[in-house]
N, C-alpha and C positions, 0 to 999 in steps of 0.2 A: 467143548474143544473147537467146533466150528467156527464160533465166535471168536476166540483166541488166535486162532490161524488167520482169521480175516483181518484181525487187529494188527496182527506181526506183517502181514502182507501190504496192509494199507502203510503202515509205518515204514516198511522197505522200500515201497513205491514212492513216497512222499521224499525219503531222503534220495533215492535215484533222480526223482523229478526236480530236486533242489539244485543237486548236482549239475545235471543238464542245463538248467536254468542259468546257474553261475557260469557255466562253460560257454554257453550262447551268449550271455551278456558280456563276458569279458571280450575286450577288442584289442586285436593284436596288429601292429603296424607292419606293413612287409617289410622284408630284411633289406636293410641299407638306407631306408627313407630318412631316418633321422640324420644321419652323415650327410645326406643331401640337402635337408633343411638347414642345417648347420653351415655348409657351404655356400647356400644362395645367400644367407644372412651375412656371412662373413664378406661375400662379394659385394652385397649392397652397401655395407660399410665401406669398403674400400673406394667404391664408386662415389660415396658422400663425401669422404675425405679429400679425395683428388679433386672434385668440384670446388670443395672449400677452398683449396691452397691455391686454385688456378685464378690469375687475376682476369679480369674481362679482357675482350679482344680490343685492342686498340683502334681508335677510328682516326684519319688523316684529314686535316683542313683540304678543302677542295673536292672530296668525295661526295659521293650522292646522299650519304647519312652523316655527313661531318660538316661542321661550320664553313663559312664562306673564306676565302683568302682576302686579306685585306693589307697585308705587309709585302714590302719589298722582299724578296726571296731569291736565292741562287739554287741551282740544279747541282747535287754534287754527283761525282763519278758514278755512284751506285744507283743513281735514280732519285734518292731522297732530296727534299727540299728544305732549305736551311733558312729562315726568316730573320732579317737583321734591321737595326735602326741605327741611322748615323747622327752624330752629334758634334758640335763645335764648328771648328772652320771647314772650308772645302778641302777634301781629302788632297787636291793637286797642290793647294798652297800651305799645307800642314809641314810644321817641322817635327811634331812629334804624332805618329800614328799609333793609336793603342786599340788593342781588341779587349773588350771588357766580357769577363764572364760572369755571369750571375750566379745566385745561390740557390738554396735548396726551396723548393715550391714557388718559383718566381718567373719572371720572363724579361724580355728585351726592354721594356719600358722601365723596369726598376735598375736602372744604371746608376748606381749610387754616385761613382765618380763624376758621372756627365751631369748629374743633376743637383751637384752641390757646389761644383767649382764656379766662381764667378764668373760671369761672361767675360769681364775686363781681363781676367787672368788668361782665359782661354784664347782671346785674341792676341794679347801680348805675346806669349808664349807659342802660338800657332798650334793649339792641341786639336787634333782629330781623334774622335772616339767612335768605335763602331761595337754596338752591343748586340747579342742575337740570341735568339731563343735556343736554348741547348735542347738537343734531340728530345721529343715528345712534350716539350714544354711550349706553349703559345701556339705559334703556327707552323712550326718546324716538324717534320715528320720524326715518327719515334724510330728508334733504331734497335731492334730486336736482338741484333748481332752486336751490341755494344762490349767493348773491352777497353782496358785500361789505354791503349793506345789508339783506338778510333777517334775520340774527341778532338785530340792534338792534329790530327790528320785532317779533319773537318776543318778546324781554325786556320791550317795552312792553306787549304783549298778557297775556304773564305777569304783570306788575305790576298792571295793569286787573283782571284775573280775580281776583287775590287781594285786591284792594282796597288796594294801597299807598299812594295817594293820588296827587296830581299831580306829586309829585316823590319821588324815592329815590334813594339811593346805589348805585353799582355799583364791584365790586372784580373785577379780572381778574389770574389767575396764569398765568404762563409763556406759553403760545399764547393762553390767554385774554385777554390782554393787546391782541391785535390787535382783538378784540371791542370792547374800551372806545374804543379809537380810532374804532370805527364809531359807538358809541354818541354819541361826542362830535360826530361830523360829522352824524348823521341825527335824533337824539333828544336835542339839548342841553336842550329846553325842559323835558324831564322829569327832568333830572338834577340833584340837590341837590349832589352831589360825584362824584367819580370818583378812583380810585387803581389804580395799575399795580405789581404785585408780580413782580420778576425777570422783566419781558416778553419776548416774542421780537419781534424787529423784521424787517422787510423791506429787504434790504440795497438795494433799488431805490426805496425811497420817497423822493420828491422832497424837497427842504429840509434833507435830513441833511448834515452835512459830509462832503465826499468823503474827506477824509484819515482821519476816524474810522470811517467806513464800511468803508474798505478795510482799516484796522486790525483791526476787529472780523472781518472776512470772512476774513481770513488767519490770524486764531488757532483757526479751525476745522481738524479734520481734513480732510486732502485729499478722502477719499470724501466727507465731508459738504457740502465746497465744490461738487464735482461734483453731488451729490443736489439741492442747492439751485438749482444752474443749470439743472438737467433741469426741476424745477418751475415754473422763471420761463419759460424759453425753449422748453420742449416739454412742458407738463403733461400731455399726452396719453400720455406714455412714463413718468410717475412711477411707475405701478402697476407696470408690468414692471420698471423701474429697482430697485426697492426688493424686488421677490421673485424675480429671478433669482440665480442662484448661480455665474456665471462671474466676478465681479469683487465687490469691496466695494460695498454700498449704503450708505444712510444710518445710521450708528450710532445715532442717535435712534429711528429706527423699529424697528431691530433689539434695541433696549434694552441696547446695550453701554456697560459701564461705562468705558471709553476716554475718555468726553467729559469724566468727571469728575475735578475736581484732587485733589491729595492730601488736601486737608482734608476734601472731600466723601467721600472713600473711607473716611476714618477715622469718619464719622458714619453711613455706610451699613449696617454690621451691627446699629446702635442700631434704625435706622429699621425695617429689615425683620424684625428680631425683635418689633417691637411687635405683638401679635395683631389689634388694630383694624384697622391698616394693611394687613395681610396678608388679612384678610377683605374689606376695600373693594377691594383690586386684584383678589382673586380674583372678587368678584361683578362686576366691571368685564368681566373677560375672560370670564365663563360667559355672562353675559345680553347683552353687546354681540356678537352674533352678526355684525353687519355692522362689527366694530372695523377690521379692515384697509382696508375701502371708506372708512370714515369719516376714518381717519387720513391716507389719501392725499388725500382731500378736503380736511382739513385744511392740510396741506402745501401744497398747490395755492393754497387760498385765501389762506394767509399770504404766499407768495413769488409771488403772480402779478402781473399787469400792471395789474389793474383798480383797483389802489389810485393813482387819478388826482390825488387833492388832498394837499397839503402839509400834513404833520402839525405843522410849527412854527407854522402859523397857529394850530391848535387850542389850543395852550398858552395862548393868550390867554383862553380860556374860564374 
């Protein structure tokens, strides 16, 4: 009997010891710590996402950490500098005074009209052309407060400081064409004439025929259709969209030749082999330290929702 009792006690003690061991071995987190961990992880993800969508801080020419100033520049009323380059006959002797607006990811040196007109024609007609670096390109200071109206006012101030007179002509190439629309809206009283060369349009501009806009929009590469949508509906996401590597971004921002047709591709080797063109493009990339930031602002400005006026009505001008 004693032996049996001892065996029972031993078995009971063993079970109790096992339960105590399991209780001691089980680890319980303090109340609320799981929620705190999730909140910290969520905050970390938000911080990473915020950093990913923020473009780098722009640098300006002439600043301690920026490239040197080599261009002729004017100082605007708000303190920014605008770089420019003059072409053709002297402005005092000119019959036609033209302000040329360059396109996307370019600079004042790539003035298509000034670089392609024959000198004989320029002299005979008395043509003066001033090209300038749009804000953030080349040696012009960026304009973080850029609006649809700001660049026409910059052009007006450039014309006044150079003494171009009460009226002058404007020509916009590619994405520079959007600036011409703004000039027609905000400074029509200063324009002697306006011209658009292969202009980029906003597919959401009011007044454009829906069927024509839809057809033009669908002719883009799928990745460009998405890039345009992002810049229109979520402009705060444009920088991340065009710098991430997970899926194709804008072929224009990436300088892809896929957007060119067969005839354009035949001309491309001839253009690239031209030394002056190469020098101009090289200059734009070396000097425009804010290039990617400016390009993103360019895209957002072109396809944003701030174009509230109907462009069809401006054609009557």
